[in-house]
C-alpha positions as CSV (number, residue, x, y, z in Angstrom):
1,M,99.3,107.6,103.4
2,Y,99.8,107.1,107.1
3,L,102.8,106.5,109.3
4,G,102.7,103.7,111.9
5,I,105.3,103.6,114.7
6,E,106.0,100.9,117.2
7,I,107.9,102.0,120.3
8,G,108.9,98.9,122.3
9,G,111.4,98.1,124.9
10,T,113.9,96.5,122.5
11,K,112.9,97.6,119.0
12,L,111.6,100.6,117.2
13,Q,109.7,100.1,113.9
14,L,108.2,102.7,111.4
15,G,106.1,101.8,108.4
16,V,104.1,103.7,105.8
17,G,100.8,102.4,104.3
18,T,97.2,103.2,103.6
19,G,95.8,101.5,106.6
20,A,93.3,99.8,104.3
21,T,95.5,96.8,103.5
22,A,98.4,95.0,105.2
23,D,100.8,96.3,102.5
24,L,103.7,98.6,103.5
25,V,105.3,100.9,101.0
26,D,108.2,101.8,103.3
27,F,109.6,100.3,106.5
28,V,112.4,101.0,109.0
29,R,113.5,98.9,111.9
30,M,116.0,99.9,114.6
31,D,117.1,98.6,117.9
32,V,116.4,100.5,121.1
33,D,119.3,101.6,123.2
34,R,117.8,101.4,126.7
35,A,120.8,103.2,128.2
36,A,119.9,106.3,126.1
37,G,116.4,106.3,127.5
38,A,113.3,108.0,125.9
39,A,115.5,110.8,124.6
40,G,117.5,108.4,122.4
41,V,114.3,106.8,121.0
42,L,112.9,110.2,120.2
43,D,116.1,111.1,118.3
44,Q,115.7,107.9,116.3
45,I,112.1,108.7,115.5
46,A,112.9,112.3,114.6
47,E,115.6,111.1,112.1
48,A,113.7,108.2,110.5
49,G,110.3,109.8,110.7
50,S,111.4,113.0,109.1
51,R,112.7,111.1,106.1
52,L,109.5,109.1,105.8
53,V,107.3,112.1,106.1
54,A,109.4,113.9,103.5
55,S,109.2,110.9,101.1
56,H,105.5,110.2,101.4
57,D,102.2,112.2,101.7
58,I,101.7,111.4,105.4
59,R,98.3,112.6,106.7
60,K,98.5,111.2,110.2
61,I,100.7,109.1,112.5
62,G,99.5,106.2,114.6
63,V,101.8,105.2,117.5
64,G,101.7,101.8,119.3
65,F,103.5,102.2,122.6
66,G,104.8,99.4,124.8
67,G,103.2,100.5,128.0
68,P,100.1,102.3,129.4
69,V,98.9,105.3,127.5
70,D,96.1,107.9,127.7
71,M,94.6,107.8,124.2
72,T,92.4,110.8,124.9
73,S,95.2,113.2,125.8
74,G,97.8,111.5,123.5
75,T,100.1,110.9,126.4
76,V,102.4,108.0,127.4
77,I,101.8,107.2,131.0
78,K,104.9,105.0,131.6
79,S,107.3,102.5,130.2
80,H,108.3,99.5,132.3
81,H,111.4,99.0,130.1
82,V,112.9,102.4,129.1
83,T,113.3,105.4,131.4
84,G,112.1,108.9,130.6
85,W,108.7,108.2,129.2
86,D,106.6,109.2,132.3
87,N,103.7,111.4,131.3
88,F,105.2,112.2,128.0
89,A,102.9,114.0,125.4
90,I,103.9,111.9,122.5
91,C,101.2,113.1,120.1
92,E,102.1,116.8,120.7
93,W,105.8,115.9,120.2
94,C,105.0,114.2,116.8
95,A,103.0,117.2,115.6
96,R,105.8,119.6,116.7
97,T,108.8,117.5,115.5
98,L,107.4,115.8,112.4
99,G,104.7,118.3,111.4
100,V,101.9,115.7,111.3
101,P,99.1,115.1,113.8
102,A,99.2,111.8,115.7
103,V,97.2,109.3,117.8
104,V,98.6,106.8,120.3
105,G,97.5,103.5,121.7
106,N,99.0,100.7,123.8
107,D,100.9,98.3,121.5
108,C,98.7,95.3,122.4
109,D,95.6,97.3,121.6
110,V,96.8,98.5,118.2
111,A,98.0,94.9,117.4
112,A,94.5,93.8,118.2
113,L,93.2,96.3,115.6
114,A,95.5,94.9,113.0
115,E,94.8,91.2,113.6
116,A,91.0,92.0,113.6
117,K,91.2,93.9,110.3
118,F,93.9,92.1,108.3
119,G,95.0,89.0,110.3
120,A,93.6,86.0,112.0
121,G,90.5,87.8,113.3
122,R,89.3,89.3,110.0
123,D,85.6,88.9,109.2
124,A,84.7,88.5,112.9
125,R,82.7,91.1,114.7
126,V,84.3,90.5,118.2
127,V,88.0,89.7,118.4
128,L,90.1,89.2,121.5
129,Y,93.9,89.6,120.9
130,V,96.2,88.1,123.6
131,T,100.0,88.5,123.5
132,V,102.0,86.2,125.6
133,G,105.6,87.2,126.0
134,T,107.6,88.6,128.9
135,G,104.2,89.7,130.2
136,I,100.6,89.1,129.0
137,G,98.4,91.8,127.4
138,G,95.0,91.8,125.8
139,G,93.0,93.9,123.4
140,L,89.3,93.7,122.5
141,V,88.0,94.9,119.1
142,I,84.3,95.1,118.3
143,D,83.3,96.0,114.7
144,N,86.9,97.1,114.0
145,Q,86.9,99.5,116.9
146,L,88.9,99.3,120.2
147,Y,86.7,98.7,123.2
148,A,86.7,101.5,125.8
149,E,89.6,103.3,124.2
150,H,89.0,106.3,126.5
151,L,90.1,104.3,129.5
152,P,93.8,103.8,130.5
153,A,93.4,100.0,130.8
154,R,91.0,97.4,129.4
155,T,90.9,93.7,128.7
156,E,94.0,93.1,130.8
157,L,93.3,89.4,131.2
158,G,96.9,88.9,132.3
159,H,96.0,90.7,135.5
160,L,93.0,88.6,136.3
161,R,93.5,86.8,139.7
162,P,92.8,83.0,139.1
163,G,90.8,82.1,142.2
164,L,89.3,83.6,145.3
165,Q,92.4,82.9,147.3
166,C,94.5,85.2,145.0
167,V,94.3,88.4,147.0
168,G,97.8,89.8,146.3
169,T,98.3,92.3,143.4
170,D,101.0,90.0,142.0
171,D,99.0,86.8,142.3
172,I,97.8,87.0,138.7
173,V,97.6,85.0,135.5
174,E,100.6,86.8,134.1
175,A,102.7,85.4,137.0
176,Q,101.9,81.9,135.9
177,A,101.5,82.1,132.1
178,S,103.9,84.7,130.8
179,G,107.4,83.9,129.7
180,L,108.8,85.1,133.0
181,G,106.1,83.2,134.8
182,I,106.9,79.9,133.1
183,A,110.6,80.4,133.8
184,A,109.9,81.1,137.5
185,T,107.6,78.0,137.8
186,F,110.2,75.8,136.1
187,G,113.0,77.0,138.4
188,R,110.9,76.5,141.5
189,L,109.9,73.0,140.5
190,V,113.5,72.0,139.8
191,D,114.8,73.6,143.0
192,T,112.2,71.8,145.1
193,S,112.5,68.4,143.3
194,D,112.8,65.3,145.5
195,D,115.5,64.2,143.2
196,A,118.6,66.3,143.9
197,S,120.3,65.1,140.7
198,V,117.6,66.7,138.5
199,A,119.0,70.2,138.7
200,A,122.6,69.1,138.4
201,N,121.8,67.0,135.3
202,L,120.0,69.9,133.6
203,L,122.7,72.4,134.4
204,E,125.4,70.1,133.2
205,R,123.6,69.6,129.9
206,T,123.2,73.3,129.3
207,G,126.2,74.9,131.0
208,L,124.0,77.2,133.1
209,T,124.5,77.8,136.8
210,S,120.9,78.0,138.0
211,P,117.5,76.7,136.8
212,T,116.2,80.3,136.9
213,E,118.5,81.1,133.9
214,F,116.5,79.0,131.5
215,T,114.6,80.9,128.8
216,T,111.1,80.0,127.8
217,K,112.4,78.7,124.5
218,E,114.8,76.3,126.3
219,I,112.1,75.2,128.7
220,A,109.8,74.5,125.7
221,A,112.5,72.3,124.1
222,L,112.9,70.4,127.4
223,A,109.1,69.9,127.6
224,E,109.0,68.6,124.0
225,A,111.7,66.1,125.0
226,G,109.5,65.0,127.9
227,E,111.4,66.6,130.9
228,T,108.8,66.4,133.6
229,H,109.4,69.8,135.3
230,A,109.3,71.7,132.0
231,V,106.1,69.8,131.0
232,A,104.6,70.8,134.4
233,A,105.6,74.5,134.0
234,F,103.9,74.7,130.6
235,G,100.9,72.7,132.0
236,Q,100.3,75.3,134.7
237,A,100.8,78.2,132.3
238,T,98.3,76.9,129.7
239,K,95.8,76.1,132.4
240,A,95.9,79.6,133.8
241,L,95.8,81.2,130.4
242,G,92.9,78.9,129.3
243,W,91.0,79.9,132.4
244,A,91.6,83.6,131.7
245,I,90.5,83.3,128.1
246,A,87.3,81.4,129.2
247,Q,86.4,84.2,131.6
248,T,86.9,86.8,129.0
249,V,84.9,85.0,126.4
250,T,82.1,84.4,128.9
251,L,81.8,88.2,129.5
252,T,82.3,89.4,125.9
253,A,81.0,86.6,123.6
254,T,84.3,86.8,121.6
255,E,84.1,85.1,118.3
256,V,87.9,84.8,117.6
257,V,90.7,84.7,120.2
258,V,94.0,85.5,118.5
259,V,97.1,84.6,120.5
260,G,100.5,85.9,119.6
261,G,103.8,86.7,121.3
262,G,107.0,84.8,121.8
263,V,105.6,82.1,124.1
264,S,102.9,81.2,121.6
265,L,105.7,80.0,119.3
266,A,105.9,76.9,121.5
267,G,103.3,75.6,119.0
268,E,100.2,73.5,118.8
269,E,100.9,70.5,121.0
270,L,102.6,72.3,123.9
271,F,100.7,75.6,123.8
272,F,97.5,75.9,121.7
273,E,95.9,72.5,122.2
274,P,96.0,72.6,126.0
275,I,94.8,76.2,126.1
276,R,91.8,75.3,124.0
277,R,91.1,72.3,126.2
278,H,91.3,74.3,129.4
279,A,89.2,77.2,128.0
280,A,86.5,74.6,127.2
281,T,86.7,73.2,130.7
282,F,86.3,76.6,132.4
283,G,84.0,78.3,129.7
284,Y,80.3,78.9,129.6
285,P,78.8,75.9,127.8
286,P,76.3,77.8,125.6
287,L,79.4,79.6,124.0
288,A,81.5,76.4,123.7
289,D,81.2,76.2,119.9
290,K,80.8,80.0,119.2
291,Y,84.5,81.0,119.3
292,R,87.9,79.9,118.0
293,I,91.4,80.2,119.5
294,V,94.0,80.7,116.8
295,P,97.6,81.8,116.3
296,A,98.3,85.4,115.3
297,A,98.9,85.9,111.6
298,L,100.8,89.2,111.1
299,G,104.2,88.5,112.7
300,E,106.6,91.1,114.0
301,D,105.1,94.0,112.1
302,V,101.7,93.7,113.7
303,V,102.0,96.8,115.9
304,V,103.1,98.9,112.9
305,H,100.0,97.7,111.0
306,G,97.9,98.5,114.0
307,G,99.3,102.0,114.1
308,L,98.3,102.5,110.5
309,V,94.7,101.3,111.2
310,L,94.5,103.6,114.3
311,A,95.7,106.6,112.3
312,A,93.3,105.9,109.4
C-alpha cells in the first residue's frame, strides 16, 4: 500500500491505495488553518499520517504540494498561500516523522499523472492536464511519466504571454483566464461601461458593494443569463486559454487535453465549447483532428490519486 497526501492552501487530504487503481481503502480530509502556517499543517499530517501508517502496510508516501517543488531533492520551494514552507525538506520530514520514504511533486503534476492513468486521459500516450482555478497550472504526462520532472517548472501554460506585445511578467494567460483573471476582467468592463446604471443594477441585485467582489461562479451565472459584461469576460478568458492550449498541443502533439479546476465547472456551453473552438483557430492544422479537449474525471481526490501513482 501507498499513502497519497495533498497539501493545498485550503484543504489537506490523505488517502491509502495501491496506486494501480483509482480505489482508496482509507481517506482523511481536513481543512487547512492558514493562520497556523506550515507548522499547523505538519501537525495535522503527523497525527493523521501516523494513524494511517500504523493501520496499513505503507511502503512509500507520495505528496502533491500546492506550489513549486524540487522533486530531485524532495523539497518544497514555496507556498503562495500558507507561510512557513520556504525550502522545506518535506520528504526528509516524512521519513523522520512517519518512518516511511517519500516523494513529492507539484499538485498539478501529480493530478496530471492520475488523470492520465485512471481518468479522462487513460489509454492515451501523451496527456496534457490543465487546472483552471484561482490560477492556471499544467502538467504533461508521456507514457504515464511526468515530463521533465527534474526541473522546478514545466508545462506552465498559464504563464505563456499571449502576444509579442506582452512583455510584462504579469501579462500572461493566467491573468485573463484564471478565476481571478475573469473576475478582474468583469470588474474592469463593468466599471468602464458607457452605461453608468449597469454597475448600480448589478450591485442592487446582489447586495455587493463593488463589481470586483463577484466570484467566478456568480459571473458564470450572469453570463448564462446573457449579461453582456459577464459574457465578454468569459469570452476573453476562453480565447486566451484556447490559444495557450493550441500552442502547447502544437509543441507536444498532445492526444488528450484534460481540463479541471473550479472554473471548468462553468460547463460545456460557456467554457469547453469556446475553448475547443479557439484552440482549433490557433492550432496547427495537421494536428486539428489528433487531439481532444475533455473535462477532468477524478474530482476533488485527484491529487491524492496522483500522489499514490507517484509513490508507486
